VMD Tcl script that draws the C-alpha trace (Angstrom):
set ca {
  {-9.30 -35.15 11.25}
  {-8.66 -32.95 8.22}
  {-9.69 -29.36 8.70}
  {-9.64 -26.26 6.52}
  {-6.40 -24.38 7.24}
  {-6.54 -21.45 9.64}
  {-3.01 -20.12 9.17}
  {-1.27 -18.19 11.89}
  {-0.45 -14.56 11.24}
  {3.01 -12.99 11.50}
  {4.89 -14.50 14.40}
  {8.32 -13.51 15.66}
  {10.54 -16.31 16.87}
  {13.63 -18.43 16.40}
  {13.64 -21.28 13.89}
  {15.85 -24.17 15.02}
  {16.05 -27.87 14.23}
  {16.15 -31.14 16.13}
  {17.50 -34.49 15.00}
  {15.43 -37.65 15.01}
  {16.80 -40.80 13.44}
  {18.47 -39.87 10.16}
  {16.48 -36.66 9.77}
  {16.45 -33.11 11.07}
  {13.18 -31.20 11.39}
  {12.47 -27.57 12.26}
  {10.72 -26.16 15.26}
  {9.79 -22.54 15.94}
  {10.34 -21.06 19.40}
  {8.34 -17.98 20.36}
  {7.07 -16.30 23.49}
  {9.57 -15.75 26.32}
  {12.63 -17.05 24.53}
  {14.85 -17.07 27.63}
  {12.41 -19.20 29.61}
  {13.15 -22.70 30.84}
  {9.43 -23.48 30.74}
  {8.13 -24.54 27.33}
  {4.95 -25.82 25.72}
  {5.66 -28.06 22.72}
  {2.84 -27.80 20.17}
  {1.95 -30.51 17.64}
  {-0.92 -30.22 15.18}
  {-3.39 -32.72 13.77}
  {-3.95 -34.36 10.40}
  {-2.77 -32.27 7.45}
  {-1.31 -29.68 9.82}
  {2.30 -28.57 9.79}
  {4.08 -25.41 10.88}
  {1.80 -22.44 11.40}
  {-1.57 -23.63 10.12}
  {-3.37 -23.81 13.45}
  {-4.18 -20.14 13.77}
  {-4.51 -19.82 17.53}
  {-0.79 -20.41 18.09}
  {-0.18 -16.65 17.67}
  {-2.36 -15.50 20.61}
  {-1.25 -18.59 22.53}
  {2.39 -17.57 22.13}
  {1.59 -14.06 23.35}
  {-0.33 -15.43 26.35}
  {2.55 -17.74 27.26}
  {5.07 -14.93 26.98}
  {3.04 -12.87 29.45}
  {3.52 -15.56 32.14}
  {7.14 -16.32 31.36}
  {6.74 -19.38 29.13}
  {7.81 -20.10 25.58}
  {6.02 -22.02 22.81}
  {7.84 -24.51 20.57}
  {5.84 -25.37 17.45}
  {7.27 -28.57 16.01}
  {7.39 -30.01 12.53}
  {7.33 -33.81 12.43}
  {7.44 -36.48 9.75}
  {3.67 -36.97 10.05}
  {2.95 -33.34 9.19}
  {0.80 -32.43 6.19}
  {0.22 -35.75 4.33}
  {3.08 -37.57 6.07}
  {0.71 -39.15 8.58}
  {-0.48 -41.56 5.89}
  {2.71 -43.59 6.22}
  {3.23 -42.84 9.90}
  {2.01 -43.83 13.33}
  {1.57 -42.56 16.86}
  {4.70 -44.52 17.76}
  {6.72 -42.53 15.23}
  {5.18 -39.24 16.35}
  {5.99 -39.75 20.02}
  {9.52 -40.90 19.21}
  {10.05 -37.60 17.42}
  {8.45 -35.61 20.25}
  {10.80 -37.44 22.60}
  {13.83 -36.45 20.53}
  {12.75 -32.80 20.70}
  {12.25 -33.15 24.46}
  {15.80 -34.52 24.76}
  {17.18 -31.50 22.92}
  {15.20 -29.09 25.08}
  {16.51 -30.80 28.21}
  {20.07 -30.57 26.89}
  {19.61 -26.83 26.38}
  {18.43 -26.17 29.92}
  {14.63 -26.46 29.80}
  {13.22 -27.72 33.07}
  {9.43 -27.72 32.67}
  {8.09 -29.21 29.43}
  {4.43 -29.57 28.50}
  {3.17 -31.17 25.28}
  {0.04 -29.68 23.70}
  {-1.78 -31.32 20.81}
  {-4.54 -30.15 18.49}
  {-7.06 -32.68 17.13}
  {-5.19 -35.89 16.21}
  {-2.21 -34.31 17.95}
  {-4.13 -35.06 21.15}
  {-3.58 -38.75 20.45}
  {0.13 -38.02 20.38}
  {-0.12 -36.37 23.81}
  {-1.87 -39.23 25.58}
  {0.17 -41.83 23.69}
  {3.36 -40.09 24.81}
  {2.22 -40.06 28.42}
  {0.95 -43.64 28.65}
  {2.60 -45.95 26.11}
  {5.04 -48.51 27.46}
  {5.57 -50.79 24.47}
  {5.68 -50.64 20.66}
  {2.49 -51.18 18.69}
  {1.80 -54.86 18.15}
  {0.28 -53.97 14.78}
  {3.46 -52.40 13.32}
  {6.28 -54.65 12.10}
  {8.83 -51.81 12.32}
  {7.71 -49.46 15.10}
  {10.30 -46.78 15.97}
  {9.60 -47.58 19.62}
  {10.99 -51.05 19.02}
  {14.51 -49.62 18.71}
  {16.89 -50.14 21.58}
  {16.61 -47.41 24.22}
  {13.52 -45.85 22.57}
  {11.47 -46.54 25.70}
  {10.80 -45.16 28.19}
  {10.23 -41.81 26.53}
  {11.83 -38.74 28.13}
  {9.76 -37.39 31.00}
  {7.56 -34.34 30.55}
  {5.59 -32.54 33.23}
  {2.10 -32.48 31.69}
  {-0.12 -32.46 28.63}
  {-2.82 -30.34 27.00}
  {-5.31 -31.79 24.51}
  {-7.35 -29.33 22.42}
  {-10.18 -30.92 20.40}
  {-9.59 -34.56 21.44}
  {-12.25 -35.99 19.14}
  {-12.48 -39.58 17.96}
  {-11.20 -40.13 14.42}
  {-13.10 -43.43 14.27}
  {-16.41 -41.79 15.16}
  {-15.68 -38.87 12.85}
  {-15.06 -41.29 9.99}
  {-18.32 -43.06 10.82}
  {-20.63 -40.16 11.69}
  {-19.49 -37.05 9.82}
  {-20.42 -36.95 6.13}
  {-17.77 -34.88 4.37}
  {-15.52 -35.68 1.42}
  {-12.55 -36.95 3.42}
  {-14.61 -39.22 5.68}
  {-16.47 -40.68 2.71}
  {-13.12 -41.45 1.08}
  {-11.77 -43.06 4.23}
  {-14.87 -45.20 4.68}
  {-14.51 -46.38 1.09}
  {-10.93 -47.58 1.50}
  {-11.22 -48.90 5.08}
  {-12.08 -52.50 4.01}
  {-8.92 -52.69 1.88}
  {-6.86 -51.22 4.73}
  {-8.31 -53.71 7.19}
  {-7.53 -56.62 4.89}
  {-3.89 -55.53 4.64}
  {-3.56 -55.37 8.43}
  {-5.28 -58.72 8.94}
  {-3.01 -60.35 6.37}
  {0.17 -59.08 8.02}
  {0.83 -56.33 5.48}
  {0.15 -53.32 7.69}
  {2.93 -51.19 6.19}
  {1.98 -51.93 2.58}
  {0.70 -49.00 0.57}
  {-2.94 -49.00 -0.39}
  {-3.76 -49.73 -4.03}
  {-3.55 -47.10 -6.73}
  {-7.34 -47.04 -6.81}
  {-7.49 -46.35 -3.08}
  {-4.81 -43.68 -3.39}
  {-6.88 -41.89 -6.01}
  {-9.90 -42.00 -3.72}
  {-7.88 -40.61 -0.81}
  {-5.89 -38.15 -2.86}
  {-2.74 -39.23 -1.03}
  {-0.42 -42.15 -0.34}
  {-1.17 -44.18 2.79}
  {-0.38 -47.46 4.44}
  {-3.22 -49.79 5.15}
  {-2.19 -49.57 8.80}
  {-2.86 -45.87 9.28}
  {-6.33 -45.79 7.74}
  {-7.19 -48.92 9.71}
  {-5.78 -47.37 12.88}
  {-8.13 -44.41 12.51}
  {-11.20 -46.41 11.60}
  {-11.14 -49.74 13.47}
  {-12.10 -50.34 17.11}
  {-8.74 -52.08 17.55}
  {-6.86 -49.13 16.07}
  {-3.89 -47.64 17.87}
  {-5.36 -44.17 17.30}
  {-8.65 -44.97 19.01}
  {-8.21 -43.17 22.34}
  {-11.28 -40.92 22.40}
  {-14.31 -42.84 21.12}
  {-17.42 -42.63 23.28}
  {-17.92 -46.42 23.30}
  {-14.54 -47.29 24.80}
  {-15.06 -49.45 27.90}
  {-13.66 -48.50 31.28}
  {-11.86 -51.85 31.27}
  {-11.34 -54.42 28.55}
  {-14.84 -55.79 27.98}
  {-13.91 -59.08 26.25}
  {-17.07 -58.75 24.20}
  {-15.25 -58.62 20.90}
  {-13.15 -61.31 19.31}
  {-9.40 -61.31 19.76}
  {-9.04 -59.52 16.42}
  {-11.53 -56.81 17.37}
  {-10.66 -55.82 20.92}
  {-10.38 -52.23 22.04}
  {-6.71 -51.30 22.20}
  {-7.24 -48.44 24.66}
  {-9.91 -49.09 27.30}
  {-9.92 -46.12 29.67}
  {-8.00 -47.83 32.46}
  {-5.01 -48.32 30.14}
  {-5.05 -44.76 28.79}
  {-6.44 -42.10 31.12}
  {-6.01 -44.50 34.02}
  {-2.24 -44.55 33.46}
  {-1.71 -40.79 33.59}
  {0.89 -39.79 36.16}
  {1.10 -36.04 35.42}
  {-1.55 -33.30 35.10}
  {-3.44 -33.15 31.80}
  {-5.93 -30.58 30.52}
  {-8.57 -31.48 27.91}
  {-10.27 -28.58 26.11}
  {-13.39 -29.44 24.13}
  {-15.03 -27.25 21.51}
  {-18.77 -26.98 22.11}
  {-19.51 -26.66 18.38}
  {-16.86 -29.02 17.05}
  {-17.88 -29.77 13.49}
  {-15.94 -33.05 13.48}
  {-17.71 -34.74 16.37}
  {-21.28 -35.66 17.18}
  {-20.13 -36.07 20.77}
  {-20.82 -32.35 21.23}
  {-24.32 -33.52 22.16}
  {-22.96 -35.51 25.11}
  {-19.47 -34.11 25.60}
  {-19.67 -33.50 29.35}
  {-20.53 -37.11 30.29}
  {-17.75 -38.30 27.96}
  {-15.20 -35.97 29.52}
  {-16.36 -36.93 33.01}
  {-15.69 -40.59 32.18}
  {-12.15 -39.69 31.17}
  {-11.74 -37.62 34.33}
  {-12.99 -40.42 36.56}
  {-10.66 -42.91 34.89}
  {-7.67 -40.60 35.41}
  {-7.84 -40.67 39.22}
  {-7.67 -36.90 39.39}
  {-4.94 -36.30 36.80}
  {-7.27 -34.99 34.05}
  {-9.16 -31.71 34.14}
  {-11.42 -30.53 31.35}
  {-13.10 -27.39 30.08}
  {-15.63 -26.81 27.31}
  {-15.53 -23.66 25.16}
  {-19.23 -23.41 24.44}
  {-19.27 -21.85 20.97}
  {-15.84 -22.87 19.70}
  {-15.21 -24.70 16.45}
  {-12.76 -27.58 16.06}
  {-9.77 -25.31 15.37}
  {-11.08 -22.42 17.52}
  {-11.17 -19.93 14.67}
  {-13.14 -17.16 16.42}
  {-11.05 -14.53 18.20}
  {-13.31 -14.51 21.27}
  {-12.98 -18.27 21.62}
  {-9.22 -18.09 21.12}
  {-9.04 -15.64 24.02}
  {-10.95 -18.13 26.18}
  {-8.65 -20.96 25.06}
  {-5.53 -18.99 25.94}
  {-7.01 -18.09 29.32}
  {-7.73 -21.74 30.11}
  {-4.19 -22.76 29.21}
  {-2.64 -19.94 31.25}
  {-4.81 -20.66 34.30}
  {-3.96 -24.36 34.18}
  {-0.23 -23.72 33.80}
  {-0.28 -21.27 36.70}
  {-2.20 -23.74 38.84}
  {0.31 -26.56 38.45}
  {3.59 -24.92 37.46}
  {3.59 -21.35 38.78}
  {6.33 -22.09 41.31}
  {8.66 -23.89 38.91}
  {11.95 -22.27 37.97}
  {11.61 -18.90 36.26}
  {14.38 -18.15 33.81}
  {14.04 -14.39 33.84}
  {16.84 -13.97 36.42}
  {20.32 -13.04 35.26}
  {21.93 -15.65 37.51}
  {20.01 -18.53 35.93}
  {20.86 -17.35 32.43}
  {24.55 -16.92 33.26}
  {24.81 -20.28 34.99}
  {23.56 -22.08 31.90}
  {25.62 -20.28 29.26}
  {28.57 -22.69 29.45}
  {26.34 -25.76 29.48}
  {24.37 -24.45 26.50}
  {27.57 -23.69 24.58}
  {28.79 -27.22 25.22}
  {25.50 -28.74 24.07}
  {25.49 -26.52 20.98}
  {28.85 -27.95 19.93}
  {28.11 -31.59 20.68}
  {24.57 -31.98 19.39}
  {24.89 -30.12 16.08}
  {21.22 -29.24 16.45}
  {21.28 -25.57 17.25}
  {21.62 -23.71 13.98}
  {19.09 -20.93 14.41}
  {17.62 -18.07 12.44}
  {15.25 -15.36 13.49}
  {12.16 -15.39 11.29}
  {8.87 -13.68 10.83}
  {6.75 -16.78 10.50}
  {3.59 -16.81 8.36}
}
mol new
graphics top color blue
foreach p $ca { graphics top sphere $p radius 0.5 }
foreach p [lrange $ca 0 end-1] q [lrange $ca 1 end] { graphics top cylinder $p $q radius 0.2 }
display resetview
């Protein structure tokens, strides 16, 4: 959901760009820049580059164990999600993964914050374009399967549907108000039509009916984390109101390790009162692929320094557990062996213009 910004402080790194479709978007690499092991980071709703504050200590923690962090910008950043979809997000993540592979990266993890967690699990489990989108980017030839990654991390994987329903703040009240109009557009085959001017004024932004519906309806493509999702399709609802992601088709399809990190005082979820049973259901459905931890006093965006230290420790411990013995790029031989390949990729992809920045 929408959160107050918690901008990152000064952050040294290299700003590069990747190409997706007809566009090029930036991503910031930090940490151990010579490493072949990378964590791609994608934020949640209204996030973009550098406004999830814990990426600074996370980058430092990753550098200490020989990893780098790649913070990506995507077309759904800031208010762009209103006319976007999980399908579009994961297509763009996949294009960044392709570039990282071309430039010698061997171990790639995708980490999401908040709604970015939906991108992580969607990336790892989707096998077909959304049936609700007339023009899904995953419907393009060769879009699927997505490029392989080695694991995922989900920080604050709360349900947008339950947040919209249960949390009484300005943005959720606005979304509840326009949800009937959004639902009508989807049901009438106009999913990618913009909401009315009246609805746009209520929201304070432009949005398709599809995306608001996807967040708020039990059939929504974004509904991966609600507490009422059945373990298997329950067939209780009508064909127009069936859960899109029962647990056996989401967590049950995981084939790589995934870490879920829950904030014990997440202000955007009432599930904090029963978070452990919820996480245990996900874990059981995953057949051992999902692990979870709860940071007892953490907020949604983990704004407290003590909680950020815990978060970074959990990520480091998990990476070391599963990927400690993967290739380390700190050796001269590995760097030398890849110089020619990297030079070739730099010339052919036209995606490697870089600048060194202090990022705020």
